[in-house]
C-alpha positions in Angstrom: -5.4 -1.9 -24.0 -7.8 0.3 -24.4 -7.5 3.4 -21.9 -11.0 5.3 -20.5 -11.8 8.1 -21.8 -10.1 10.9 -20.0 -7.6 9.2 -18.2 -4.0 10.6 -19.1 -1.5 8.7 -20.5 1.4 7.6 -17.7 5.0 8.1 -18.0 7.0 5.1 -16.7 8.1 5.2 -13.4 11.3 5.6 -12.2 12.5 2.9 -9.8 14.4 4.7 -7.6 11.1 6.5 -6.7 9.4 3.5 -5.8 12.4 2.4 -3.4 12.5 6.1 -2.3 8.4 5.7 -1.2 8.8 2.5 0.2 11.7 3.5 2.5 10.2 6.6 3.3 7.0 4.6 4.3 9.1 2.1 6.4 10.8 4.9 8.3 7.2 6.3 9.0 6.2 2.8 10.5 9.2 2.8 12.8 8.5 5.8 14.4 8.1 5.6 18.2 4.7 6.5 18.6 3.6 3.5 20.8 1.4 1.2 20.5 -1.6 3.2 18.4 -3.7 0.7 17.0 -5.5 3.0 15.2 -2.8 4.5 13.2 -2.8 3.6 9.4 0.2 1.3 8.3 1.6 3.3 5.8 4.1 1.1 4.7 1.2 -1.8 3.8 -0.6 1.4 2.0 2.4 1.9 -0.3 3.0 -1.3 -0.9 -0.9 -1.8 -2.0 -0.2 1.4 -4.2 2.8 -0.4 -5.8 1.6 -3.4 -6.5 -1.4 -2.2 -7.9 0.2 0.6 -10.2 3.6 -1.5 -10.8 2.9 -5.4 -10.3 6.3 -6.3 -12.0 8.4 -4.1 -9.6 6.9 -5.0 -6.4 6.1 -8.5 -5.7 5.9 -10.8 -3.0 9.6 -11.1 -2.2 9.8 -7.4 -1.0 7.0 -7.3 0.6 7.7 -10.8 2.4 11.3 -8.5 3.4 9.2 -5.9 4.7 7.3 -7.6 6.5 10.3 -9.3 8.5 11.8 -6.0 9.1 8.4 -4.6 10.3 8.2 -7.7 12.5 11.7 -7.4 14.2 10.9 -3.5 14.6 7.8 -4.0 16.5 9.3 -7.2 18.4 6.1 -9.2 17.3 5.7 -12.6 16.1 8.1 -13.3 13.2 6.4 -13.6 10.0 3.4 -11.5 11.3 3.3 -8.9 9.4 5.4 -10.6 6.5 2.4 -12.7 6.1 0.0 -9.7 5.9 1.9 -7.7 3.4 2.7 -10.8 1.4 -1.1 -11.6 1.0 -2.3 -8.1 1.0 0.3 -7.6 -2.2 -0.9 -10.9 -4.2 -4.3 -10.2 -4.0 -3.6 -6.7 -4.8 -1.4 -7.9 -7.8 -4.3 -10.4 -8.6 -6.6 -7.6 -8.9 -4.4 -4.8 -10.8 -6.2 -5.4 -14.1 -9.4 -4.9 -13.0 -8.7 -2.1 -10.3 -6.8 0.1 -12.7 -10.1 1.2 -14.6 -11.4 2.7 -11.2 -10.9 6.2 -10.2 -9.3 6.3 -7.0 -11.7 6.9 -4.0 -13.5 3.6 -6.1 -9.8 1.7 -5.9 -9.9 2.7 -2.1 -13.7 1.0 -1.4 -12.2 -2.2 -3.2 -9.3 -2.1 -1.3 -10.5 -1.8 2.3 -11.3 -5.2 2.6 -7.9 -6.2 2.0 -6.6 -3.6 4.3 -8.9 -4.8 7.0 -7.9 -8.4 5.8 -4.2 -7.9 6.7 -5.0 -6.3 9.9 -7.2 -8.9 10.7 -4.6 -11.8 10.4 -2.1 -9.9 12.4 -4.3 -9.2 15.5 -5.4 -13.0 14.8 -1.9 -14.2 14.5 -1.2 -12.0 17.5 -4.3 -13.3 19.8 -3.4 -16.9 19.0 0.5 -16.8 20.0 -1.3 -15.7 23.6 -0.9 -11.5 23.0 -4.0 -9.3 24.2 -6.7 -8.5 21.9 -6.2 -4.6 21.2 -9.9 -3.9 21.1 -12.2 -2.7 18.4 -10.3 0.2 17.3 -7.7 -1.6 15.4 -10.5 -1.8 12.9 -9.9 2.0 12.1 -6.7 1.4 10.9 -8.1 0.3 7.7 -10.4 2.7 7.4 -7.6 5.3 7.6 -5.9 3.4 5.2 -8.8 3.6 2.7 -9.1 7.7 3.6 -5.5 8.1 2.6 -6.0 6.0 -0.5 -7.1 9.0 -3.1 -4.5 11.3 -1.3 -1.7 9.1 -1.8 -2.5 8.0 -5.4 -2.8 11.3 -6.2 1.1 12.6 -4.9 2.5 9.4 -6.4 1.5 9.1 -9.6 1.9 13.3 -10.2 5.5 12.8 -11.7 4.1 10.3 -13.9 2.0 13.0 -15.4 3.9 15.7 -16.2 4.7 16.1 -20.2 8.0 14.8 -21.2 9.0 18.0 -23.0 7.5 21.8 -22.4 6.5 22.3 -25.7 3.5 24.3 -26.8 3.0 22.3 -29.8 2.6 18.8 -28.5 0.0 18.8 -25.4 0.3 15.6 -23.8 
């Protein structure tokens, strides 16, 4: 595959780094902040990021298990988050080869409908099983996740962008 002009060759990602970031995202989601529907789902953003950049490492099984953990934590319908996360990871992994050609802000714009779909599925399942409609504020969460995407992308790709050797004769 030919790399786009001006894009830096990335080092391989450490699998422990992926696990650590996903666990941090899970911990952020589990903070007892109440039922604020417009808060961004950090685990969703991280799952989308890693399934886009490392589709062979973050797959449907991991997304499903993390979704079940979130369902238990939020005391929601069992499978609600699991379905949303699994669908998000599937579509993001499917689009990964195409999306990697774009810059981070353009990727965010492409992922906005996916984030909205994932939140919409959760709200639809909640309402279909007798829950109350949270109001249109739930549409702010995908917007905030889209705005976070470039920041998350820069922060998580930074360890892969460093030079393997600090040698002035080999500028990579």
